[in-house]
C-alpha positions as CSV (number, residue, x, y, z in Angstrom):
1,X,56.4,-1.5,-43.7
2,X,54.5,-0.8,-46.1
3,X,53.2,2.5,-46.8
4,X,50.3,3.0,-48.8
5,X,50.4,5.8,-51.2
6,X,46.8,8.2,-52.8
7,X,47.8,8.1,-56.3
8,X,43.9,10.2,-57.0
9,X,44.5,14.0,-57.4
10,X,43.6,16.0,-53.8
11,X,41.0,17.9,-55.9
12,X,39.7,14.1,-56.3
13,X,39.9,13.9,-52.6
14,X,38.5,17.1,-51.3
15,X,35.1,16.6,-53.5
16,X,34.8,13.1,-52.1
17,X,35.2,14.2,-48.6
18,X,32.7,17.4,-48.9
19,X,30.3,14.3,-50.4
20,X,31.1,12.4,-47.2
21,X,30.3,15.0,-45.0
22,X,27.0,16.2,-47.3
23,X,25.5,12.6,-46.7
24,X,26.3,13.0,-42.8
25,X,24.8,16.5,-42.9
26,X,21.6,15.2,-44.6
27,X,21.7,12.0,-42.5
28,X,21.3,13.8,-39.2
29,X,19.0,16.6,-41.4
30,X,16.8,13.0,-41.7
31,X,16.8,11.8,-38.5
32,X,16.1,15.5,-36.6
33,X,13.2,15.5,-39.0
34,X,12.3,12.1,-38.1
35,X,11.8,12.5,-34.8
36,X,10.7,16.3,-35.5
37,X,7.6,14.5,-36.8
38,X,6.7,11.8,-34.2
39,X,7.2,14.6,-31.2
40,X,4.4,17.1,-33.7
41,X,2.3,13.8,-34.5
42,X,2.7,12.5,-30.6
43,X,2.0,16.7,-29.9
44,X,-1.3,15.9,-32.1
45,X,-1.9,13.2,-30.1
46,X,-2.0,14.4,-26.7
47,X,-4.0,17.9,-28.1
48,X,-6.6,15.2,-29.0
49,X,-6.9,13.8,-26.3
50,X,-7.6,17.1,-24.4
51,X,-10.1,18.2,-26.6
52,X,-12.1,15.3,-26.4
53,X,-11.4,14.8,-21.9
54,X,-12.5,19.0,-22.5
55,X,-15.6,18.0,-24.2
56,X,-16.6,14.9,-22.1
57,X,-16.3,17.8,-19.4
58,X,-18.6,20.7,-20.7
59,X,-20.6,17.7,-21.1
60,X,-20.9,16.8,-18.1
61,X,-21.5,20.2,-16.8
62,X,-24.1,20.7,-18.5
63,X,-25.8,17.9,-17.9
64,X,-25.2,19.7,-13.8
65,X,-26.8,22.5,-15.0
66,X,-29.7,20.8,-16.3
67,X,-30.1,19.1,-13.2
68,X,-29.2,22.1,-11.0
69,X,-31.9,23.8,-12.8
70,X,-34.5,21.1,-12.3
71,X,-33.8,20.5,-8.2
72,X,-33.5,24.5,-7.7
73,X,-37.5,23.8,-8.7
74,X,-37.6,21.7,-5.4
75,X,-35.7,24.5,-3.6
76,X,-38.0,26.7,-4.6
77,X,-40.8,24.1,-3.7
78,X,-38.8,23.9,-0.1
79,X,-38.8,27.5,0.5
80,X,-42.1,28.0,-0.1
81,X,-43.7,25.8,1.9
82,X,-41.2,26.4,5.0
83,X,-42.5,29.8,4.5
84,X,-46.1,29.1,4.6
85,X,-45.5,26.5,7.7
86,X,-43.4,29.6,9.6
87,X,-46.9,31.8,8.1
88,X,-49.1,29.2,10.1
89,X,-47.1,28.9,13.2
90,X,-47.4,32.1,13.7
91,X,-51.7,32.7,12.8
92,X,-52.0,29.1,14.4
93,X,-50.0,30.5,17.7
94,X,-52.2,29.9,20.8
95,X,-55.0,28.3,18.6
96,X,-57.3,25.8,20.8
97,X,-58.0,22.4,20.6
98,X,-61.7,23.1,20.2
99,X,-63.3,19.5,19.9
100,X,-61.1,18.8,22.8
101,X,-62.3,21.4,25.1
102,X,-66.2,20.7,24.6
103,X,-65.8,16.8,25.0
104,X,-64.3,17.9,28.2
105,X,-67.2,19.8,29.3
106,X,-69.9,17.6,27.1
107,X,-68.8,14.6,30.2
108,X,-68.7,16.1,32.9
109,X,-71.8,18.3,32.5
110,X,-74.4,17.0,34.8
111,X,-77.6,16.0,34.4
112,X,-80.3,19.2,36.0
113,X,-78.7,21.6,34.0
114,X,-79.0,23.0,31.1
115,X,-77.5,25.8,28.7
116,X,-78.5,28.7,27.4
117,X,-75.5,30.1,26.0
118,X,-71.7,29.2,25.0
119,X,-69.0,31.4,24.3
120,X,-65.5,31.1,23.8
121,X,-62.5,33.1,22.6
122,X,-58.3,32.2,22.3
123,X,-56.0,34.3,23.6
124,X,-56.2,37.8,22.9
125,X,-57.9,36.9,19.4
126,X,-60.2,40.1,17.4
127,X,-63.4,39.7,19.8
128,X,-62.2,37.9,22.5
129,X,-63.7,39.0,25.5
130,X,-61.3,38.1,29.0
131,X,-63.6,36.0,31.4
132,X,-64.2,38.3,35.0
133,X,-60.9,36.2,36.9
134,X,-58.7,37.0,34.0
135,X,-59.3,41.1,34.9
136,X,-59.4,41.3,38.2
137,X,-56.7,42.0,41.3
138,X,-56.7,39.1,42.2
139,X,-55.9,35.9,40.1
140,X,-58.1,32.5,40.8
141,X,-54.7,31.1,38.9
142,X,-51.6,32.5,38.6
143,X,-50.7,30.6,35.6
144,X,-51.0,32.8,32.5
145,X,-54.8,32.3,30.4
146,X,-54.5,30.7,26.8
147,X,-58.5,31.8,26.2
148,X,-62.1,31.2,27.9
149,X,-64.7,29.8,28.4
150,X,-68.2,31.7,29.6
151,X,-71.3,29.5,30.2
152,X,-74.8,30.5,31.3
153,X,-77.6,28.3,31.9
154,X,-80.1,26.9,34.5
155,X,-79.8,24.0,37.4
156,X,-83.1,22.9,38.8
157,X,-80.6,22.9,42.1
158,X,-77.4,24.9,43.5
159,X,-76.4,21.0,44.2
160,X,-76.0,20.6,40.8
161,X,-74.2,23.8,39.7
162,X,-71.9,22.5,42.6
163,X,-70.9,19.3,41.3
164,X,-70.5,21.5,37.7
165,X,-68.2,23.9,39.1
166,X,-66.8,20.5,41.0
167,X,-66.2,18.4,38.3
168,X,-64.9,21.5,36.0
169,X,-62.5,21.8,38.5
170,X,-60.5,18.4,38.3
171,X,-60.0,18.5,33.9
172,X,-56.9,18.8,33.1
173,X,-55.6,21.8,30.8
174,X,-58.9,24.1,32.9
175,X,-57.0,26.7,34.9
176,X,-59.9,28.6,36.9
177,X,-63.5,27.9,37.5
178,X,-65.1,30.6,38.6
179,X,-69.1,31.4,39.0
180,X,-69.8,34.8,38.6
181,X,-73.1,35.1,39.1
182,X,-76.3,32.6,40.5
183,X,-79.9,33.3,41.1
184,X,-83.5,31.5,41.4
185,X,-85.7,32.9,39.0
186,X,-88.9,30.8,38.0
187,X,-88.8,29.6,34.7
188,X,-91.6,27.3,32.9
189,X,-93.5,27.6,36.5
190,X,-90.7,25.9,38.1
191,X,-88.3,27.4,40.2
192,X,-84.7,27.0,38.4
193,X,-81.4,28.5,39.2
194,X,-79.9,31.0,36.7
195,X,-76.5,31.1,36.2
196,X,-73.3,32.2,34.4
197,X,-69.8,30.8,35.3
198,X,-66.0,31.1,33.6
199,X,-63.3,28.7,32.4
200,X,-59.8,30.2,32.1
201,X,-57.9,27.7,30.2
202,X,-54.3,26.4,29.9
203,X,-51.9,25.3,28.3
204,X,-53.3,21.8,27.8
205,X,-55.8,23.3,26.1
206,X,-53.7,24.2,23.5
207,X,-54.0,21.9,19.4
208,X,-50.3,23.1,18.6
209,X,-51.0,21.9,15.3
210,X,-48.2,23.8,13.2
211,X,-46.3,24.0,16.2
212,X,-42.0,21.9,16.7
213,X,-42.7,20.5,13.5
214,X,-45.7,18.7,14.2
215,X,-48.2,18.6,11.7
């Protein structure tokens, strides 16, 4: 069996061992430094990506704020329209469909009567004068009155007045038809019947133009 004999001085061997250890330490340090550099580079790339994402999010938020500001105008307009519609609902409460009402009246006028005066009013509006049937202790109709028409006129015959009242009572939307007074008078040398009568208007006479979302 051969035995290896180291003839180098012990001091030289120690220095060689120290250099070897130093090389190992330096190699490990370089590897650690390389790994640290790779980690730092990766971290920098991640930070850059996050900054880009943050910039995109801020840009998107700015666009959304601009869009919200534009839409806010429409929201204000919608609120204004809703407020005006509500005001119209209040103001037009009890509004009567006068064209339809007067058309109904015109269609049932007998040929032998004519009017000297016609007045109409809705509900309890300013200046409205309730018809006598509305204030009487015993009401002609139990249904509430939404308005009234009061006629003053003349007829060639009493039968003409009777036909007039009968025709009025057949009109839907007229709650009560009442003859207030009728007297024979002379008019331009002819005996005629001077009369006045009133009509109470019911719910069917309402226009409902600005109620219940109907425009």
